[in-house]
C-alpha positions in Angstrom: -9.2 0.6 13.9 -12.3 1.4 16.0 -13.3 -0.8 18.9 -11.2 -3.6 20.9 -7.8 -3.9 19.6 -6.2 -7.3 18.8 -3.6 -8.8 21.3 -0.2 -7.1 21.4 -1.8 -3.9 19.8 -2.1 -0.5 21.9 -3.2 2.7 20.6 -0.5 5.2 20.0 -0.8 9.1 20.0 1.0 10.8 17.2 3.5 12.4 19.8 3.9 9.7 22.1 7.5 8.5 22.3 8.6 4.8 22.3 11.8 3.1 21.8 12.5 0.6 19.0 15.5 -0.2 16.6 15.6 -3.0 14.0 19.1 -4.0 12.6 21.1 -7.0 11.7 22.3 -7.0 15.3 18.9 -7.8 16.7 18.5 -11.6 17.3 15.0 -11.6 15.6 16.2 -9.9 12.6 13.9 -10.8 9.5 11.5 -12.6 11.8 8.9 -10.1 11.0 9.3 -11.0 7.4 7.9 -14.5 7.6 4.3 -15.9 8.4 2.5 -12.8 7.3 -0.2 -11.7 5.1 1.2 -8.7 3.3 -1.2 -6.6 1.5 0.1 -4.4 -1.3 -1.2 -1.0 -2.0 -0.9 0.6 -5.5 2.3 2.6 -4.7 3.8 -0.4 -3.2 3.6 -2.3 -6.4 4.7 0.8 -8.5 7.7 0.9 -6.2 8.5 -2.7 -6.1 8.0 -3.4 -10.0 10.2 -0.5 -10.8 12.9 -1.9 -8.2 13.2 -5.3 -9.8 12.8 -3.7 -13.3 9.8 -5.7 -14.3 6.8 -4.7 -16.4 3.7 -4.4 -14.1 1.9 -7.3 -15.6 4.8 -9.7 -15.1 5.2 -8.3 -11.8 1.6 -9.1 -10.8 1.9 -12.6 -12.4 4.9 -13.6 -10.6 4.7 -11.9 -7.1 1.0 -10.9 -6.4 -2.0 -12.8 -5.4 -5.3 -11.1 -6.2 -8.2 -11.8 -3.7 -11.7 -11.0 -5.2 -14.5 -11.8 -3.0 -18.4 -10.9 -2.9 -17.5 -9.5 0.5 -14.9 -7.0 -0.7 -16.0 -3.8 -2.7 -12.6 -3.9 -4.4 -9.9 -6.8 -4.7 -7.1 -7.1 -2.2 -3.6 -7.7 -3.6 -1.0 -9.8 -1.5 2.7 -10.4 -1.9 3.5 -14.0 -2.4 5.4 -15.8 0.1 8.1 -18.6 -0.4 6.9 -22.1 0.2 9.8 -22.9 2.8 7.6 -23.8 5.8 7.7 -20.4 7.2 5.8 -18.5 4.3 9.0 -16.2 4.2 8.6 -13.1 2.0 10.0 -13.6 -1.5 12.3 -10.7 -1.1 14.0 -11.6 2.3 17.4 -12.9 2.5 19.8 -13.8 5.3 21.2 -10.5 5.0 17.8 -8.7 5.2 15.5 -7.1 2.7 16.7 -7.2 -0.8 14.4 -4.5 -2.0 14.7 -2.3 1.1 14.9 1.1 -0.4 11.5 0.4 -2.1 9.9 -1.9 0.5 6.1 -1.7 1.2 4.6 0.7 3.4 3.7 -1.9 5.9 7.1 -3.0 6.3 8.5 0.6 6.7 5.8 1.5 9.5 6.4 -1.6 11.6 5.9 -1.8 14.5 3.5 1.2 13.9 0.1 0.5 12.3 -1.6 3.1 10.5 -5.2 3.4 9.7 -6.8 6.5 7.8 -10.4 7.5 7.3 -11.9 10.2 5.1 -14.2 12.8 7.0 -16.9 14.5 5.6 -15.2 17.5 5.0 -12.7 15.7 2.9 -9.8 15.8 5.6 -8.0 12.5 6.5 -8.2 11.3 10.0 -5.1 9.0 11.0 -5.2 6.5 13.8 -2.1 4.9 15.0 -1.2 1.6 17.0 1.9 0.2 18.5 2.4 -3.6 17.7 4.3 -5.3 20.4 4.5 -8.9 19.4 6.5 -11.4 21.7 9.0 -12.3 18.9 10.2 -8.5 18.3 13.2 -7.7 20.3 13.4 -4.2 18.5 11.9 -2.8 21.6 15.1 -3.6 23.6 16.9 -0.6 21.6 17.5 2.9 22.9 16.4 4.8 19.8 13.6 6.9 21.2 11.2 8.4 18.9 7.5 9.8 18.1 5.5 7.8 15.3 5.9 10.9 13.3 9.6 11.0 13.6 9.7 7.2 12.9 7.7 7.6 9.8 9.8 10.4 8.5 13.0 8.3 9.1 11.4 5.4 7.4 10.6 7.4 4.4 6.8 7.0 4.6 5.8 10.6 3.5 5.2 9.6 -0.3 3.7 6.2 0.7 1.0 7.8 2.8 0.4 10.7 0.6 -0.3 8.4 -2.4 -2.6 5.9 0.1 -4.4 8.7 1.2 -5.3 9.8 -2.7 -6.5 6.2 -3.4 -8.5 6.5 -0.3 -10.8 8.9 -1.9 -11.7 6.1 -4.0 -11.9 3.2 -1.5 -14.0 5.3 1.0 -16.0 7.0 -1.6 -19.5 8.1 -0.4 -21.1 5.7 -2.9 -19.1 2.8 -1.3 -20.2 3.9 2.1 -23.7 3.8 0.8 -23.4 0.4 -0.4 -22.4 0.5 -3.9 -20.4 -2.6 -5.0 -18.4 -2.8 -8.3 -19.2 -5.4 -10.9 -16.6 -8.0 -11.8 -15.6 -5.8 -14.9 -15.1 -2.8 -12.6 -13.0 -4.8 -10.2 -10.9 -5.7 -13.2 -10.6 -2.1 -14.1 -9.4 -1.2 -10.6 -6.5 -3.8 -10.9 -5.7 -2.4 -14.2 -5.6 1.3 -13.4 -4.0 1.1 -10.0 -2.0 -2.0 -10.0 -1.2 -3.0 -13.7 0.3 0.6 -14.7 2.3 -0.3 -17.6 -0.9 -2.2 -19.3 -2.9 0.9 -18.4 -0.5 3.3 -19.7 -0.5 1.3 -23.2 -4.2 1.3 -23.3 -4.7 4.7 -22.7 -1.9 5.9 -25.0 -3.6 3.6 -27.7 -7.1 5.1 -27.3 -8.5 1.9 -25.7 -9.3 3.8 -22.6 -10.7 7.4 -22.8 -11.2 10.1 -20.3 -14.4 12.2 -20.7 -12.8 15.5 -20.2 -9.3 16.8 -21.1 -6.2 15.7 -19.1 -5.1 18.2 -16.5 -1.8 20.0 -17.2 0.4 17.4 -15.2 -1.5 14.2 -16.3 0.1 13.8 -19.6 3.4 13.2 -17.6 1.8 10.0 -16.6 1.4 8.8 -20.2 5.0 9.9 -20.8 6.5 7.6 -18.2 5.9 9.2 -14.7 4.4 6.2 -13.0 3.0 8.4 -9.7 1.3 10.8 -12.2 -0.2 8.0 -14.0 -1.4 6.4 -10.7 -3.3 9.6 -10.0 -4.7 9.5 -13.6 -5.8 5.9 -13.0 -7.6 7.0 -9.6 -9.4 9.8 -11.7 -10.3 7.4 -14.4 -11.7 4.9 -12.0 -14.0 7.6 -10.3 -15.3 8.3 -13.8 -16.0 4.8 -14.7 -17.6 4.0 -11.2 -19.2 7.2 -9.9 -19.5 9.2 -13.1 -17.3 11.9 -11.8 
C-alpha cells in the first residue's frame, strides 16, 4: 500500500481509534456486498467450502472465477457474483450474509484494509487503511475501537495468520527477483491451496510426493484437518517451485 492512496482511503495506525458499526438497522446494510471484486484467499475458500458442505472441486466450479494472466505470478481467485444488475454477492440475502460465521477476510475487515509484506528478516510488516466510502453509513455509529480491537472482534486472527503463512510463498525471494511460474506450476498452485480435497486425494494415493518425510503434525492434514493440509500444500509448492 505504498504511494498515493485511492479516493476515500486513509492510512490507519494500529491503535488509532475510529467509530464504526454495521448491523441490519443501518440504512446501507448489505450495500457493501454488491458491485465488488472479492478476491478469495486459500483460507477463505477453505472456510466457505466447509460452510456450504461442498467438495473443493465443486465449490471452485460453482462459486469461483480463476484469473490467470502473464502479468500475474500466481492466479487470482474471485467469488462469483449474481447477475442481478448489481453484481451482488452470491451469499447475500435480504437478511444479510448467509455464510456470516465463515465470511471471507475482506468482508470481516471492512472498512479496514490490511496489507502485509515480508521483511528481509522474515517478519511480517502490516499496513492498514481506513476505507470511508460515501455509501457506507456505518461510521455514524458510536462503537469506538482501534483496528486491533476491531480485527479481534471480527474473528480475523486465524485468517491473518493463514494469509501471512501463504505470503512466504507469494513474496518469496525468487518471485521478487522475477521468477514466474509456468502454467503447470500455476495449476499446482490452485490444486495445493484452493482445491484441498483433490490435493488430499492425490497426495494420499501417491500421485503427489514430498521429498522429505512429513513433519509430526502434517499427517493430520491427510487425515482430514484442512488447516494442516493447507500448510502442507504451501510446503509442497515451495518444493516444486523453489526446490526447498
